[in-house]
HTML snippet that shows the backbone in 3Dmol.js (N, CA, C, O; Angstrom):
<script src="https://3Dmol.org/build/3Dmol-min.js"></script>
<div id="view" style="width:600px;height:400px;position:relative"></div>
<script>
const pdb = `
ATOM      1  N   MET A   1     -54.598   0.894  83.917  1.00  0.00           N
ATOM      2  CA  MET A   1     -53.593  -0.028  83.465  1.00  0.00           C
ATOM      3  C   MET A   1     -53.119  -0.945  84.602  1.00  0.00           C
ATOM      4  O   MET A   1     -52.654  -2.058  84.357  1.00  0.00           O
ATOM      5  N   THR A   2     -53.242  -0.470  85.829  1.00  0.00           N
ATOM      6  CA  THR A   2     -52.823  -1.255  86.976  1.00  0.00           C
ATOM      7  C   THR A   2     -53.685  -2.508  87.129  1.00  0.00           C
ATOM      8  O   THR A   2     -53.173  -3.580  87.452  1.00  0.00           O
ATOM      9  N   GLU A   3     -54.984  -2.376  86.897  1.00  0.00           N
ATOM     10  CA  GLU A   3     -55.887  -3.527  87.019  1.00  0.00           C
ATOM     11  C   GLU A   3     -55.544  -4.598  85.981  1.00  0.00           C
ATOM     12  O   GLU A   3     -55.604  -5.789  86.284  1.00  0.00           O
ATOM     13  N   LEU A   4     -55.190  -4.190  84.775  1.00  0.00           N
ATOM     14  CA  LEU A   4     -54.814  -5.142  83.736  1.00  0.00           C
ATOM     15  C   LEU A   4     -53.571  -5.916  84.151  1.00  0.00           C
ATOM     16  O   LEU A   4     -53.488  -7.125  83.939  1.00  0.00           O
ATOM     17  N   GLY A   5     -52.612  -5.223  84.737  1.00  0.00           N
ATOM     18  CA  GLY A   5     -51.394  -5.886  85.209  1.00  0.00           C
ATOM     19  C   GLY A   5     -51.686  -6.910  86.297  1.00  0.00           C
ATOM     20  O   GLY A   5     -51.140  -8.013  86.281  1.00  0.00           O
ATOM     21  N   LYS A   6     -52.543  -6.546  87.236  1.00  0.00           N
ATOM     22  CA  LYS A   6     -52.908  -7.482  88.306  1.00  0.00           C
ATOM     23  C   LYS A   6     -53.644  -8.689  87.740  1.00  0.00           C
ATOM     24  O   LYS A   6     -53.408  -9.821  88.161  1.00  0.00           O
ATOM     25  N   THR A   7     -54.532  -8.446  86.789  1.00  0.00           N
ATOM     26  CA  THR A   7     -55.278  -9.540  86.172  1.00  0.00           C
ATOM     27  C   THR A   7     -54.344 -10.492  85.443  1.00  0.00           C
ATOM     28  O   THR A   7     -54.504 -11.709  85.538  1.00  0.00           O
ATOM     29  N   LEU A   8     -53.370  -9.955  84.717  1.00  0.00           N
ATOM     30  CA  LEU A   8     -52.413 -10.805  84.009  1.00  0.00           C
ATOM     31  C   LEU A   8     -51.544 -11.604  84.965  1.00  0.00           C
ATOM     32  O   LEU A   8     -51.212 -12.754  84.681  1.00  0.00           O
ATOM     33  N   ILE A   9     -51.173 -11.014  86.091  1.00  0.00           N
ATOM     34  CA  ILE A   9     -50.384 -11.733  87.091  1.00  0.00           C
ATOM     35  C   ILE A   9     -51.188 -12.890  87.679  1.00  0.00           C
ATOM     36  O   ILE A   9     -50.667 -13.995  87.824  1.00  0.00           O
ATOM     37  N   VAL A  10     -52.453 -12.642  88.018  1.00  0.00           N
ATOM     38  CA  VAL A  10     -53.306 -13.695  88.576  1.00  0.00           C
ATOM     39  C   VAL A  10     -53.520 -14.806  87.552  1.00  0.00           C
ATOM     40  O   VAL A  10     -53.440 -15.987  87.891  1.00  0.00           O
ATOM     41  N   CYS A  11     -53.792 -14.432  86.298  1.00  0.00           N
ATOM     42  CA  CYS A  11     -53.995 -15.447  85.254  1.00  0.00           C
ATOM     43  C   CYS A  11     -52.726 -16.275  85.048  1.00  0.00           C
ATOM     44  O   CYS A  11     -52.794 -17.493  84.885  1.00  0.00           O
ATOM     45  N   GLY A  12     -51.573 -15.612  85.057  1.00  0.00           N
ATOM     46  CA  GLY A  12     -50.307 -16.333  84.922  1.00  0.00           C
ATOM     47  C   GLY A  12     -50.069 -17.279  86.075  1.00  0.00           C
ATOM     48  O   GLY A  12     -49.587 -18.394  85.880  1.00  0.00           O
ATOM     49  N   GLY A  13     -50.405 -16.841  87.281  1.00  0.00           N
ATOM     50  CA  GLY A  13     -50.261 -17.708  88.453  1.00  0.00           C
ATOM     51  C   GLY A  13     -51.169 -18.922  88.384  1.00  0.00           C
ATOM     52  O   GLY A  13     -50.772 -20.026  88.758  1.00  0.00           O
ATOM     53  N   LEU A  14     -52.390 -18.716  87.903  1.00  0.00           N
ATOM     54  CA  LEU A  14     -53.320 -19.844  87.770  1.00  0.00           C
ATOM     55  C   LEU A  14     -52.842 -20.830  86.708  1.00  0.00           C
ATOM     56  O   LEU A  14     -52.950 -22.043  86.887  1.00  0.00           O
ATOM     57  N   ILE A  15     -52.315 -20.307  85.607  1.00  0.00           N
ATOM     58  CA  ILE A  15     -51.781 -21.191  84.565  1.00  0.00           C
ATOM     59  C   ILE A  15     -50.589 -21.978  85.105  1.00  0.00           C
ATOM     60  O   ILE A  15     -50.453 -23.167  84.818  1.00  0.00           O
ATOM     61  N   LEU A  16     -49.728 -21.326  85.884  1.00  0.00           N
ATOM     62  CA  LEU A  16     -48.598 -22.009  86.507  1.00  0.00           C
ATOM     63  C   LEU A  16     -49.080 -23.099  87.458  1.00  0.00           C
ATOM     64  O   LEU A  16     -48.547 -24.209  87.453  1.00  0.00           O
ATOM     65  N   LEU A  17     -50.086 -22.788  88.273  1.00  0.00           N
ATOM     66  CA  LEU A  17     -50.626 -23.763  89.220  1.00  0.00           C
ATOM     67  C   LEU A  17     -51.219 -24.972  88.503  1.00  0.00           C
ATOM     68  O   LEU A  17     -50.993 -26.110  88.916  1.00  0.00           O
ATOM     69  N   VAL A  18     -51.967 -24.737  87.446  1.00  0.00           N
ATOM     70  CA  VAL A  18     -52.553 -25.838  86.680  1.00  0.00           C
ATOM     71  C   VAL A  18     -51.451 -26.676  86.043  1.00  0.00           C
ATOM     72  O   VAL A  18     -51.548 -27.903  86.010  1.00  0.00           O
ATOM     73  N   GLY A  19     -50.412 -26.031  85.541  1.00  0.00           N
ATOM     74  CA  GLY A  19     -49.289 -26.764  84.958  1.00  0.00           C
ATOM     75  C   GLY A  19     -48.583 -27.654  85.964  1.00  0.00           C
ATOM     76  O   GLY A  19     -48.230 -28.792  85.656  1.00  0.00           O
ATOM     77  N   VAL A  20     -48.379 -27.137  87.159  1.00  0.00           N
ATOM     78  CA  VAL A  20     -47.745 -27.928  88.220  1.00  0.00           C
ATOM     79  C   VAL A  20     -48.637 -29.098  88.615  1.00  0.00           C
ATOM     80  O   VAL A  20     -48.153 -30.214  88.805  1.00  0.00           O
ATOM     81  N   LEU A  21     -49.938 -28.849  88.737  1.00  0.00           N
ATOM     82  CA  LEU A  21     -50.859 -29.936  89.098  1.00  0.00           C
ATOM     83  C   LEU A  21     -50.895 -31.015  88.021  1.00  0.00           C
ATOM     84  O   LEU A  21     -50.947 -32.202  88.342  1.00  0.00           O
ATOM     85  N   LEU A  22     -50.867 -30.626  86.761  1.00  0.00           N
ATOM     86  CA  LEU A  22     -50.861 -31.616  85.681  1.00  0.00           C
ATOM     87  C   LEU A  22     -49.559 -32.405  85.652  1.00  0.00           C
ATOM     88  O   LEU A  22     -49.555 -33.599  85.350  1.00  0.00           O
ATOM     89  N   THR A  23     -48.458 -31.737  85.965  1.00  0.00           N
ATOM     90  CA  THR A  23     -47.167 -32.420  85.981  1.00  0.00           C
ATOM     91  C   THR A  23     -47.076 -33.402  87.141  1.00  0.00           C
ATOM     92  O   THR A  23     -46.572 -34.514  86.976  1.00  0.00           O
ATOM     93  N   LEU A  24     -47.553 -33.006  88.292  1.00  0.00           N
ATOM     94  CA  LEU A  24     -47.465 -33.851  89.482  1.00  0.00           C
ATOM     95  C   LEU A  24     -48.711 -34.694  89.708  1.00  0.00           C
ATOM     96  O   LEU A  24     -48.776 -35.442  90.684  1.00  0.00           O
ATOM     97  N   GLY A  25     -49.694 -34.592  88.832  1.00  0.00           N
ATOM     98  CA  GLY A  25     -50.971 -35.277  89.019  1.00  0.00           C
ATOM     99  C   GLY A  25     -50.845 -36.779  89.163  1.00  0.00           C
ATOM    100  O   GLY A  25     -51.589 -37.387  89.933  1.00  0.00           O
ATOM    101  N   GLY A  26     -49.926 -37.389  88.446  1.00  0.00           N
ATOM    102  CA  GLY A  26     -49.747 -38.830  88.541  1.00  0.00           C
ATOM    103  C   GLY A  26     -49.080 -39.258  89.835  1.00  0.00           C
ATOM    104  O   GLY A  26     -49.151 -40.427  90.213  1.00  0.00           O
ATOM    105  N   LYS A  27     -48.438 -38.327  90.512  1.00  0.00           N
ATOM    106  CA  LYS A  27     -47.714 -38.652  91.744  1.00  0.00           C
ATOM    107  C   LYS A  27     -48.554 -38.445  93.000  1.00  0.00           C
ATOM    108  O   LYS A  27     -48.126 -38.799  94.099  1.00  0.00           O
ATOM    109  N   ILE A  28     -49.745 -37.875  92.846  1.00  0.00           N
ATOM    110  CA  ILE A  28     -50.643 -37.702  93.992  1.00  0.00           C
ATOM    111  C   ILE A  28     -51.464 -38.989  94.100  1.00  0.00           C
ATOM    112  O   ILE A  28     -52.291 -39.265  93.231  1.00  0.00           O
ATOM    113  N   PRO A  29     -51.247 -39.780  95.158  1.00  0.00           N
ATOM    114  CA  PRO A  29     -51.828 -41.131  95.193  1.00  0.00           C
ATOM    115  C   PRO A  29     -53.355 -41.176  95.233  1.00  0.00           C
ATOM    116  O   PRO A  29     -53.943 -42.115  94.698  1.00  0.00           O
ATOM    117  N   TRP A  30     -54.012 -40.198  95.845  1.00  0.00           N
ATOM    118  CA  TRP A  30     -55.474 -40.259  95.985  1.00  0.00           C
ATOM    119  C   TRP A  30     -56.195 -39.659  94.797  1.00  0.00           C
ATOM    120  O   TRP A  30     -57.399 -39.868  94.647  1.00  0.00           O
ATOM    121  N   LEU A  31     -55.498 -38.917  93.944  1.00  0.00           N
ATOM    122  CA  LEU A  31     -56.142 -38.239  92.830  1.00  0.00           C
ATOM    123  C   LEU A  31     -56.600 -39.255  91.788  1.00  0.00           C
ATOM    124  O   LEU A  31     -55.782 -39.954  91.191  1.00  0.00           O
ATOM    125  N   GLY A  32     -57.898 -39.329  91.576  1.00  0.00           N
ATOM    126  CA  GLY A  32     -58.447 -40.261  90.604  1.00  0.00           C
ATOM    127  C   GLY A  32     -58.837 -41.607  91.182  1.00  0.00           C
ATOM    128  O   GLY A  32     -59.311 -42.478  90.453  1.00  0.00           O
ATOM    129  N   ARG A  33     -58.648 -41.788  92.458  1.00  0.00           N
ATOM    130  CA  ARG A  33     -58.987 -43.075  93.085  1.00  0.00           C
ATOM    131  C   ARG A  33     -59.830 -42.871  94.340  1.00  0.00           C
ATOM    132  O   ARG A  33     -59.711 -43.629  95.303  1.00  0.00           O
ATOM    133  N   LEU A  34     -60.663 -41.871  94.327  1.00  0.00           N
ATOM    134  CA  LEU A  34     -61.508 -41.596  95.479  1.00  0.00           C
ATOM    135  C   LEU A  34     -62.740 -42.494  95.470  1.00  0.00           C
ATOM    136  O   LEU A  34     -63.177 -42.938  94.409  1.00  0.00           O
ATOM    137  N   PRO A  35     -63.306 -42.767  96.658  1.00  0.00           N
ATOM    138  CA  PRO A  35     -64.581 -43.468  96.682  1.00  0.00           C
ATOM    139  C   PRO A  35     -65.624 -42.594  95.985  1.00  0.00           C
ATOM    140  O   PRO A  35     -65.733 -41.407  96.293  1.00  0.00           O
ATOM    141  N   GLY A  36     -66.364 -43.142  95.085  1.00  0.00           N
ATOM    142  CA  GLY A  36     -67.328 -42.370  94.322  1.00  0.00           C
ATOM    143  C   GLY A  36     -66.911 -42.218  92.864  1.00  0.00           C
ATOM    144  O   GLY A  36     -67.729 -41.839  92.026  1.00  0.00           O
ATOM    145  N   ASP A  37     -65.651 -42.508  92.552  1.00  0.00           N
ATOM    146  CA  ASP A  37     -65.217 -42.543  91.161  1.00  0.00           C
ATOM    147  C   ASP A  37     -65.738 -43.836  90.533  1.00  0.00           C
ATOM    148  O   ASP A  37     -65.650 -44.907  91.133  1.00  0.00           O
ATOM    149  N   ILE A  38     -66.270 -43.727  89.345  1.00  0.00           N
ATOM    150  CA  ILE A  38     -66.901 -44.868  88.685  1.00  0.00           C
ATOM    151  C   ILE A  38     -65.882 -45.544  87.777  1.00  0.00           C
ATOM    152  O   ILE A  38     -65.295 -44.904  86.905  1.00  0.00           O
ATOM    153  N   PHE A  39     -65.677 -46.840  87.985  1.00  0.00           N
ATOM    154  CA  PHE A  39     -64.764 -47.609  87.150  1.00  0.00           C
ATOM    155  C   PHE A  39     -65.422 -48.947  86.817  1.00  0.00           C
ATOM    156  O   PHE A  39     -65.711 -49.738  87.715  1.00  0.00           O
ATOM    157  N   ILE A  40     -65.655 -49.195  85.551  1.00  0.00           N
ATOM    158  CA  ILE A  40     -66.268 -50.438  85.083  1.00  0.00           C
ATOM    159  C   ILE A  40     -65.293 -51.108  84.127  1.00  0.00           C
ATOM    160  O   ILE A  40     -64.829 -50.495  83.164  1.00  0.00           O
ATOM    161  N   GLN A  41     -64.989 -52.363  84.400  1.00  0.00           N
ATOM    162  CA  GLN A  41     -64.067 -53.087  83.529  1.00  0.00           C
ATOM    163  C   GLN A  41     -64.709 -54.391  83.082  1.00  0.00           C
ATOM    164  O   GLN A  41     -65.120 -55.211  83.904  1.00  0.00           O
ATOM    165  N   ARG A  42     -64.788 -54.568  81.797  1.00  0.00           N
ATOM    166  CA  ARG A  42     -65.329 -55.770  81.166  1.00  0.00           C
ATOM    167  C   ARG A  42     -64.296 -56.256  80.154  1.00  0.00           C
ATOM    168  O   ARG A  42     -63.349 -55.529  79.853  1.00  0.00           O
ATOM    169  N   PRO A  43     -64.453 -57.437  79.636  1.00  0.00           N
ATOM    170  CA  PRO A  43     -63.523 -57.871  78.582  1.00  0.00           C
ATOM    171  C   PRO A  43     -63.590 -56.922  77.382  1.00  0.00           C
ATOM    172  O   PRO A  43     -64.671 -56.640  76.865  1.00  0.00           O
ATOM    173  N   HIS A  44     -62.455 -56.445  76.955  1.00  0.00           N
ATOM    174  CA  HIS A  44     -62.306 -55.552  75.804  1.00  0.00           C
ATOM    175  C   HIS A  44     -62.960 -54.191  76.015  1.00  0.00           C
ATOM    176  O   HIS A  44     -63.189 -53.473  75.042  1.00  0.00           O
ATOM    177  N   PHE A  45     -63.263 -53.818  77.241  1.00  0.00           N
ATOM    178  CA  PHE A  45     -63.913 -52.530  77.494  1.00  0.00           C
ATOM    179  C   PHE A  45     -63.635 -52.088  78.926  1.00  0.00           C
ATOM    180  O   PHE A  45     -63.767 -52.870  79.867  1.00  0.00           O
ATOM    181  N   SER A  46     -63.255 -50.847  79.071  1.00  0.00           N
ATOM    182  CA  SER A  46     -63.147 -50.270  80.414  1.00  0.00           C
ATOM    183  C   SER A  46     -63.655 -48.830  80.353  1.00  0.00           C
ATOM    184  O   SER A  46     -63.425 -48.108  79.383  1.00  0.00           O
ATOM    185  N   PHE A  47     -64.349 -48.441  81.412  1.00  0.00           N
ATOM    186  CA  PHE A  47     -64.935 -47.120  81.497  1.00  0.00           C
ATOM    187  C   PHE A  47     -64.569 -46.527  82.845  1.00  0.00           C
ATOM    188  O   PHE A  47     -64.743 -47.162  83.885  1.00  0.00           O
ATOM    189  N   TYR A  48     -64.060 -45.303  82.818  1.00  0.00           N
ATOM    190  CA  TYR A  48     -63.662 -44.633  84.047  1.00  0.00           C
ATOM    191  C   TYR A  48     -64.225 -43.219  84.036  1.00  0.00           C
ATOM    192  O   TYR A  48     -64.002 -42.461  83.092  1.00  0.00           O
ATOM    193  N   PHE A  49     -64.958 -42.867  85.094  1.00  0.00           N
ATOM    194  CA  PHE A  49     -65.495 -41.520  85.243  1.00  0.00           C
ATOM    195  C   PHE A  49     -65.176 -41.034  86.654  1.00  0.00           C
ATOM    196  O   PHE A  49     -65.759 -41.530  87.618  1.00  0.00           O
ATOM    197  N   PRO A  50     -64.261 -40.075  86.792  1.00  0.00           N
ATOM    198  CA  PRO A  50     -63.837 -39.616  88.127  1.00  0.00           C
ATOM    199  C   PRO A  50     -64.828 -38.633  88.742  1.00  0.00           C
ATOM    200  O   PRO A  50     -64.538 -37.440  88.836  1.00  0.00           O
ATOM    201  N   LEU A  51     -65.971 -39.112  89.154  1.00  0.00           N
ATOM    202  CA  LEU A  51     -67.042 -38.259  89.683  1.00  0.00           C
ATOM    203  C   LEU A  51     -66.619 -37.563  90.979  1.00  0.00           C
ATOM    204  O   LEU A  51     -66.718 -36.340  91.077  1.00  0.00           O
ATOM    205  N   ALA A  52     -66.161 -38.307  91.954  1.00  0.00           N
ATOM    206  CA  ALA A  52     -65.784 -37.719  93.245  1.00  0.00           C
ATOM    207  C   ALA A  52     -64.565 -36.812  93.092  1.00  0.00           C
ATOM    208  O   ALA A  52     -64.505 -35.753  93.717  1.00  0.00           O
ATOM    209  N   THR A  53     -63.604 -37.208  92.278  1.00  0.00           N
ATOM    210  CA  THR A  53     -62.425 -36.385  92.045  1.00  0.00           C
ATOM    211  C   THR A  53     -62.820 -35.066  91.395  1.00  0.00           C
ATOM    212  O   THR A  53     -62.286 -34.016  91.753  1.00  0.00           O
ATOM    213  N   SER A  54     -63.744 -35.107  90.451  1.00  0.00           N
ATOM    214  CA  SER A  54     -64.215 -33.882  89.788  1.00  0.00           C
ATOM    215  C   SER A  54     -64.906 -32.957  90.779  1.00  0.00           C
ATOM    216  O   SER A  54     -64.734 -31.740  90.721  1.00  0.00           O
ATOM    217  N   LEU A  55     -65.682 -33.526  91.682  1.00  0.00           N
ATOM    218  CA  LEU A  55     -66.365 -32.703  92.694  1.00  0.00           C
ATOM    219  C   LEU A  55     -65.370 -32.041  93.639  1.00  0.00           C
ATOM    220  O   LEU A  55     -65.527 -30.871  93.985  1.00  0.00           O
ATOM    221  N   VAL A  56     -64.345 -32.783  94.057  1.00  0.00           N
ATOM    222  CA  VAL A  56     -63.339 -32.228  94.961  1.00  0.00           C
ATOM    223  C   VAL A  56     -62.578 -31.097  94.274  1.00  0.00           C
ATOM    224  O   VAL A  56     -62.358 -30.044  94.872  1.00  0.00           O
ATOM    225  N   ILE A  57     -62.177 -31.309  93.025  1.00  0.00           N
ATOM    226  CA  ILE A  57     -61.455 -30.275  92.285  1.00  0.00           C
ATOM    227  C   ILE A  57     -62.350 -29.057  92.074  1.00  0.00           C
ATOM    228  O   ILE A  57     -61.877 -27.924  92.164  1.00  0.00           O
ATOM    229  N   SER A  58     -63.620 -29.271  91.798  1.00  0.00           N
ATOM    230  CA  SER A  58     -64.550 -28.167  91.602  1.00  0.00           C
ATOM    231  C   SER A  58     -64.705 -27.342  92.872  1.00  0.00           C
ATOM    232  O   SER A  58     -64.719 -26.112  92.814  1.00  0.00           O
ATOM    233  N   VAL A  59     -64.821 -28.000  94.012  1.00  0.00           N
ATOM    234  CA  VAL A  59     -64.954 -27.284  95.282  1.00  0.00           C
ATOM    235  C   VAL A  59     -63.678 -26.497  95.578  1.00  0.00           C
ATOM    236  O   VAL A  59     -63.753 -25.348  96.016  1.00  0.00           O
ATOM    237  N   LEU A  60     -62.515 -27.095  95.347  1.00  0.00           N
ATOM    238  CA  LEU A  60     -61.255 -26.396  95.604  1.00  0.00           C
ATOM    239  C   LEU A  60     -61.088 -25.184  94.689  1.00  0.00           C
ATOM    240  O   LEU A  60     -60.654 -24.124  95.142  1.00  0.00           O
ATOM    241  N   LEU A  61     -61.425 -25.329  93.417  1.00  0.00           N
ATOM    242  CA  LEU A  61     -61.323 -24.196  92.496  1.00  0.00           C
ATOM    243  C   LEU A  61     -62.334 -23.110  92.834  1.00  0.00           C
ATOM    244  O   LEU A  61     -62.022 -21.924  92.730  1.00  0.00           O
ATOM    245  N   SER A  62     -63.544 -23.498  93.237  1.00  0.00           N
ATOM    246  CA  SER A  62     -64.544 -22.506  93.643  1.00  0.00           C
ATOM    247  C   SER A  62     -64.067 -21.725  94.860  1.00  0.00           C
ATOM    248  O   SER A  62     -64.231 -20.506  94.918  1.00  0.00           O
ATOM    249  N   LEU A  63     -63.484 -22.409  95.823  1.00  0.00           N
ATOM    250  CA  LEU A  63     -62.946 -21.750  97.001  1.00  0.00           C
ATOM    251  C   LEU A  63     -61.802 -20.813  96.627  1.00  0.00           C
ATOM    252  O   LEU A  63     -61.718 -19.698  97.142  1.00  0.00           O
ATOM    253  N   LEU A  64     -60.930 -21.258  95.740  1.00  0.00           N
ATOM    254  CA  LEU A  64     -59.808 -20.428  95.307  1.00  0.00           C
ATOM    255  C   LEU A  64     -60.299 -19.162  94.605  1.00  0.00           C
ATOM    256  O   LEU A  64     -59.807 -18.071  94.893  1.00  0.00           O
ATOM    257  N   PHE A  65     -61.257 -19.291  93.694  1.00  0.00           N
ATOM    258  CA  PHE A  65     -61.785 -18.135  92.991  1.00  0.00           C
ATOM    259  C   PHE A  65     -62.543 -17.202  93.929  1.00  0.00           C
ATOM    260  O   PHE A  65     -62.503 -15.982  93.765  1.00  0.00           O
ATOM    261  N   PHE A  66     -63.230 -17.776  94.908  1.00  0.00           N
ATOM    262  CA  PHE A  66     -63.929 -16.939  95.900  1.00  0.00           C
ATOM    263  C   PHE A  66     -62.929 -16.109  96.701  1.00  0.00           C
ATOM    264  O   PHE A  66     -63.150 -14.923  96.948  1.00  0.00           O
ATOM    265  N   LEU A  67     -61.832 -16.741  97.102  1.00  0.00           N
ATOM    266  CA  LEU A  67     -60.823 -16.017  97.876  1.00  0.00           C
ATOM    267  C   LEU A  67     -60.106 -14.972  97.028  1.00  0.00           C
ATOM    268  O   LEU A  67     -59.761 -13.906  97.538  1.00  0.00           O
ATOM    269  N   LEU A  68     -59.878 -15.250  95.761  1.00  0.00           N
ATOM    270  CA  LEU A  68     -59.217 -14.283  94.880  1.00  0.00           C
ATOM    271  C   LEU A  68     -60.133 -13.090  94.566  1.00  0.00           C
ATOM    272  O   LEU A  68     -59.659 -11.973  94.360  1.00  0.00           O
ATOM    273  N   ARG A  69     -61.422 -13.337  94.533  1.00  0.00           N
ATOM    274  CA  ARG A  69     -62.381 -12.276  94.220  1.00  0.00           C
ATOM    275  C   ARG A  69     -62.491 -11.260  95.363  1.00  0.00           C
ATOM    276  O   ARG A  69     -62.776 -10.088  95.118  1.00  0.00           O
ATOM    277  N   ARG A  70     -62.272 -11.689  96.581  1.00  0.00           N
ATOM    278  CA  ARG A  70     -62.368 -10.812  97.747  1.00  0.00           C
ATOM    279  C   ARG A  70     -61.172  -9.960  97.743  1.00  0.00           C
ATOM    280  O   ARG A  70     -61.007  -9.123  98.630  1.00  0.00           O
TER     281      ARG A  70
END
`;
const viewer = $3Dmol.createViewer("view");
viewer.addModel(pdb, "pdb");
viewer.setStyle({}, {cartoon: {color: "spectrum"}});
viewer.zoomTo();
viewer.render();
</script>
């Protein structure tokens, strides 16, 4: 039962962290505007794909999960 409690605490902490990041995401100036993010704007059409931002977030989450697993 102890392992279940620890797992729930970690999951709750991760949900809290994601919530804080989503709330403050608009206030982080570099988030979504990194070199490598694709932005195409034409008349009546705009396309945005945050490629570099996605890679940075993926690396940070992978590092976090690696550290939590140890």
